[in-house]
C-alpha positions as CSV (number, residue, x, y, z in Angstrom):
1,M,-47.1,-24.4,31.9
2,N,-48.8,-21.8,29.7
3,N,-46.9,-19.7,27.2
4,I,-45.4,-16.6,28.9
5,Q,-44.8,-13.4,26.9
6,V,-42.3,-10.9,28.3
7,D,-41.6,-7.5,26.8
8,V,-37.9,-6.9,26.3
9,N,-35.7,-4.1,24.9
10,D,-35.3,-4.2,21.2
11,F,-32.8,-7.0,20.2
12,T,-31.6,-7.6,16.6
13,L,-31.2,-11.1,15.4
14,D,-28.7,-12.1,12.7
15,A,-30.3,-12.2,9.3
16,P,-30.8,-15.5,7.5
17,V,-27.9,-16.9,5.6
18,V,-28.1,-17.0,1.8
19,A,-26.5,-20.2,0.5
20,K,-27.4,-20.0,-3.2
21,I,-29.2,-17.8,-5.7
22,E,-31.5,-18.6,-8.7
23,M,-31.6,-16.2,-11.6
24,E,-34.2,-15.8,-14.3
25,V,-34.7,-13.4,-17.2
26,M,-37.7,-11.1,-16.5
27,E,-37.3,-9.0,-19.6
28,M,-35.0,-8.9,-22.5
29,V,-35.0,-6.2,-25.2
30,L,-32.5,-7.0,-27.9
31,D,-29.8,-4.4,-28.4
32,S,-31.0,-2.6,-25.3
33,H,-31.1,-4.4,-21.9
34,V,-31.9,-7.5,-19.9
35,T,-33.6,-7.4,-16.5
36,M,-32.9,-10.4,-14.2
37,S,-34.8,-11.5,-11.2
38,V,-32.5,-13.0,-8.5
39,H,-34.0,-15.2,-5.8
40,Y,-31.9,-15.5,-2.6
41,L,-32.3,-19.0,-1.1
42,N,-31.1,-20.7,2.1
43,A,-29.4,-24.1,2.2
44,N,-32.7,-25.9,2.1
45,G,-33.8,-23.9,-1.0
46,N,-36.3,-21.8,0.8
47,L,-36.8,-18.3,-0.6
48,L,-35.4,-15.5,1.6
49,D,-35.5,-12.5,-0.7
50,N,-35.7,-11.3,-4.3
51,K,-33.6,-8.7,-6.1
52,I,-33.8,-7.1,-9.5
53,V,-30.7,-6.5,-11.6
54,R,-30.8,-4.5,-14.9
55,I,-28.0,-4.9,-17.3
56,E,-27.7,-2.3,-20.0
57,G,-25.3,-0.1,-22.0
58,D,-21.7,-1.2,-22.2
59,E,-22.4,-4.1,-19.8
60,Y,-25.2,-5.4,-22.0
61,N,-23.1,-4.9,-25.2
62,A,-20.2,-7.0,-23.7
63,W,-22.5,-10.0,-23.1
64,G,-22.0,-11.6,-26.5
65,D,-22.9,-15.3,-26.5
66,D,-21.2,-16.3,-23.1
67,D,-24.0,-16.7,-20.5
68,S,-21.3,-17.1,-17.8
69,Y,-20.6,-13.4,-18.3
70,I,-24.2,-12.6,-17.2
71,T,-23.9,-14.9,-14.2
72,N,-20.6,-13.3,-13.1
73,L,-21.9,-9.8,-13.7
74,V,-25.0,-10.4,-11.6
75,L,-22.9,-11.9,-8.8
76,T,-20.6,-8.9,-8.9
77,K,-23.5,-6.4,-8.9
78,L,-24.9,-8.0,-5.8
79,G,-21.6,-8.3,-4.0
80,L,-21.7,-12.1,-4.1
81,T,-19.0,-14.7,-4.9
82,K,-19.5,-18.2,-6.3
83,T,-18.4,-21.1,-4.2
84,V,-15.7,-23.2,-5.7
C-alpha cells in the first residue's frame, strides 16, 4: 500500500516533555549581571528548546559564592522544580 495523505481539521498534539535542563553562563559582568543559557532536554538528552535567563540587580548581588543559589533562581524564574 502507498502512503496516503488525508487533510484533517487542525489538531494540537501535546508538547514534548522536558525531563532535565542544562545551564551554562553566556555572559558574566562582575558587579553587574550574569546571562545564563538554559537548554531544555528530554529524557534521552535530546535538545527541545533554549531559554535565556538574565540575573541582575538585587538577585545578582545575593549570589555570593553559593552556585546552588543561581541554580535555584533559574529554576524559579522558569517555573521549574528540581526532582528529589
